[in-house]
N, C-alpha and C positions, 0 to 999 in steps of 0.2 A: 883558352875558354875560362872566363874568371868564375868565381864560386858563387857570385849573385846573381849568377844568367842560368838557364835550364835550356834542354835541347828539345824540340820540336819537331813532331816529322813532319816534313811537306811531300807528298805525293809530285811525282815528278814521271816525265812521257817514259822511261826506262824503267829496267826492271830494279835498278838500285835504287833506296831511299836517301835523301838529302838533309842533313840535320842544320837548322838556323837556331843560331843563339837567341833567346828573349830574353828580358830585362824580368827577375823575379820581384822588385820592388814596386813596379806598377802595379800586379797583381795583388799584392798584401795590401796595398793603401787602397784598391778599389775592395778588396772582404773587410777591409776595417772601417770601410765607408759605408757598406749597405746592411753590416750587423748594427741594430741598435742598440742602445746603451742598456746595460744589467739594472742597473738600479731601477731604471723607468720600468722597465718589462714586469719587475716584481712589485713596483709602488702599483701599477695597472691591474695585475691578478689582486692583490691588497682589496681595492678601491671595488675590484667586481663583485669578489668575494661579502663584501661589507654592504652593498647595495640588495644583493641578493639575501642575505640575513634581515635586513630592512624590510624587505619585500616580502618576507615567510614572516617574519614577526606581524605584520600590518594584516595579510589575509588571515590570520590566527584571530587574531582580536578582532576583526570586522564579520568572521563567521561564528564568532563564540558571541559576539552583540548580535547578529541575528536569529542565533536560538535561544538566548535570554528573549528578546522580546516575543519568540513563541510562547515561551513558558511563560511569561509575562501576561500575554494576552489571555492563555488560558485559564490563569489563576485569576485576572481580571471577571470573567465570566461567570466561575466559579465563586467568586466573593459576592459579586452581584446577587446572582440567584440566589446566595444561602440569605444575604441581607434581606431580600423581599420575601423569598420564600418560605425561609424557614419560621417566620411566627404562622405562617398557614398551617403549618404541618402538626397534627395531633392525630391519636389514635381513631378517634370518629373519620376523621379526615383520609386515610388508610383503609377504614373497612365496610365505610357506607356509600350508598349511591347518591348522584346530585338530587336534590330538589330546591323546592321554591322555583323554577325556573331557570336551576343550576346556578342561582346566585348564592346557595347552601348547599351542606351536606358534601361529600367526600370522594373519591375518583376510585372506589375499590373497582368495578367493572371495566372502568379506562385499564387498570393493570392488568388483569387477569387478561382482555383482550391483547393487549400487547403483548405480553409475555407468551400467549398462544400463537399469535402471527410470527412472531421473532424466533422461537422454537422450532414450530412448525416449518418455516421456510427452512433454516438452517439443517433441519434431518433430513429435508427433503435435497436439498444444493448439495452440501456437501459429499454425499456418497456418489450425486452424478457429477460433482465436479471435480472429483480425484479420480473415478473411470478416465473420463476426458483425458485428464493431466497425463496418466497414466499411457494411454493411448497416443497422444500424442510425443509424449517424449519415449517411451520405449518401443513403439510398434510402427508408428506411423513411419515413413520414409520420408527423406529429406526433397520434396519433390513439392512442386506447385500449389498441390492440395494441402498438404499441411501447411503451407504458407499461407495461403486465403483463410483455413480455417484462423487462426494465430489470429492472422489481422482481423477476420469479423469480431473475435474473442474480445480484443483491446480496442475495437470500435464501441461494441456493446457494453464495454466498462464507462465509455463516455456520453452513454444517453442520456438525456433527462429522464427523471423519475417520472412526470407527468405520461412522458411517450409511454412508458412502461404500464401507467395507469390504463390510457386507452385502449393499449394493447390489450389488458385484462379485460377492462369493461367490454368490449367487442368479443373475442374469443370464449372467454372464460364464463363469464355473466349473461352474454347474450347468446354466442353460438353452441357452447355446451351447456347451456341450461342450468348453472349453477346458483345462478342467481346473486345479488351480494348477499354473501356469506365467508363465513372462515374458508372453505376450500379454495372460492374464487383470490381471497386475498394473499391467502398462503402459496397458491402457485404464482401469484405475481410477483411478491416479491420473491419466491425463489429464483425464477428469471432472472429479476431484477441483481440478485447477490451472484449468481453463477460466474457472470466471466471475473468478478473478482476472485472467486475460490478457485476458479480455473488455473489465471495467471499465476497466483501466490503458489498452487500446488505443484504447477509446473515447474516453477523456479525451485523448488524444494527439492524434487525430485532431479533436475539439472546439478543440483549441489552437491548430491550423493558421490564419493568420488569413486572413478570408471575398476577402480580396483577391486571394491567390494564385489561388483558384478562379475568381474573376469575370477575371482576368488571362487565365489560361489560355484561357478559353471564349472571351473577345474576340478571342484570336490565331486562332482556329476549332478548336480542339482538342476532342475529343468528352468526354462526362462519365467516358466509361470510359481515355480518354488522360489526362485531369487528374487521376483518383484515384491511375494505375498509375505515372505518371512526377512528378508533382508534389506531390501530397498527400501519399501512402505513405513517398517518401523523406525528407519534412521532418518526418513525425511517428513515423521509425521511431526515432529515440532514445530518445522516450517509452514507443516499446510496447516497447523490450528492458527498461522496466525491470519490467514485467509480467511476462517471463521471467524476470528474476531472482530476483523473487518465488517465479514457480512452481517454478523447478527446486530452490529453496531449499525450498519446503516438501513437494515429494515427494522431496525425499534426508531428509526428516527424520521420514517419515512412519513409523507403525509398525502401527495399527490397519487401515490401508487394504491394507497388503500382509501381514499375518500370516494373513489368508482366502485370498488370492488368489494370491499368488505364492512368500513365503519358505517356508522349510524348516526346520527345524533344525539338518540338517547335510548338507554336502556336501564328499568329499574333494576334488574339481574344478568347475569351472567348467560353465557348461551347455552341452550339446551343440546344443541345440536352442531356436527361440524358443518352443517347447511343453514346454522343462521348466522346473522349478523353480529356484530361486536361493535363494542365501544373502545378507542384505542388513545391512548395517551397524545399523542401530535394531534391527531385531527380534534380531540377535546381542547386541547388549548388553540387551537385556531378556531373552533366555535365560539371558546369564550371571549375572543379579542376580536371578532369580526360583525358575530351572528345574533349577539345575546340585544335585549333592548336596555339593559344596564351595566353597559360596559365596566363605568368605573368600580362598582361594586362587587363584579369578579375579580376587578385586579388584582386582589390575594391569591384568590384561585388560579389565575395563571402562573404566579409564579409559583405556587407549590405545586403545581401540576410540571411547570419545567424541572423543578428541582429534581422531583418523586423520577422523571422520566432521565435527566443526566446519573442520580444514585443508580438508577435500576442498570442502563448502560454500562457504566462505570463499575459494578458488580458484576455485570455477566463479564467483562473484560477480563477484570481479575481474577476471576475462577477460572478462565481458559489460560489466562499468564500461569497460572499454579498449575494448572496441568500440563502446560508444557514445559515448564521447568521440572516437574517430576519425570517427563518423559524423557527430557533431555541429561539426566544424570542417568537413568537407566539404560539407554543406548549411547 
C-alpha cells in the first residue's frame, strides 16, 4: 500500500472488516476546489464593512438634517411672531383691558384668564394623573382590565379638543349647572390633559429600577412607604415632563374653552370661580375672525400670539428648572 493512499472501512457480510485503499490526491483536489480564495474573502468583508460605515454616516446626517429642520421651523415661527408682534407690546397692552370694539387697549383680562385656566387644570389633573399611574404601574395586575385602561388612556390622548369641549358643554355646563365659568373650563381642560399626564407619569415610574423597590422592602418598609419615599421622588422629574406638556396644551386650547369658559369681552377679571373669563387663544380667534375691522386688529393679533408664546415658554422654563433641581437632589 502506497503512502499516497488511505484505508477506508467497507462493511462486509461477515464479522470481519475489509479495508480497501482509496487515493488521497482526489480528496485533496476536491477540498482545494471547494475552498474560496483567501484574498477574495478578505476583500468581501472589507467591502461590506465599508458599505455599513457609509450607511451609518448617511443615516446620521439624514437624522441630523431632520432635527435641524424642526429647530428651524420653531425659530421661524418665533421670528415671525417677534417681527410682527413686538411693535404691539407695551406696558398698556399688558395691563389694560380691550377698548373700542377691541381695536385698541390691551389684553390684561386675557392673560389672567389663561393663567387661571392653565394652572387650575394642572393642579387638578396632576395629582389625579400621578395617582392613576401609581395604581397602573405598582398595584394593578397584568390582566385584561389593566390593558383596557391603558388602551383607553392612549386613545383619549388622541381625541380632538373640540370633542372635549362638547363634552364639557353638555356635562359640566348643562348637566352639572356650572354654566360658562372657570369651573367648567378648568374641569374640561383637566380631562383633556389627564391622558398625557398619566402616560408620562407611568413611563417615569416604569423607568425607576426594581432594585430600589427590592432594597426598600428588604429594609422593612411597606409598599406604600416604598412608593411615597423611594419611587415617587425618583420618578418626579419625569412626571414633571408630563406636567409641562399638559400645561402647554391647556394654555393653547381654543375649542375646549370656547364652549365652557371663555367670553367675547370682559372689562375686568373674574369675580369668582363661577364667572366666565377671557383667554388669549380665544381672544386671538375673535380678533382674527369675528371683528368688524380685522385689518386694524392685525397688530393686536400678533401681539396676543407673542404673549401666549412667551407665557407658555415661561411656564415650561420654570418647570424645567424645577425638574433639573429635583434630578440633582435625587
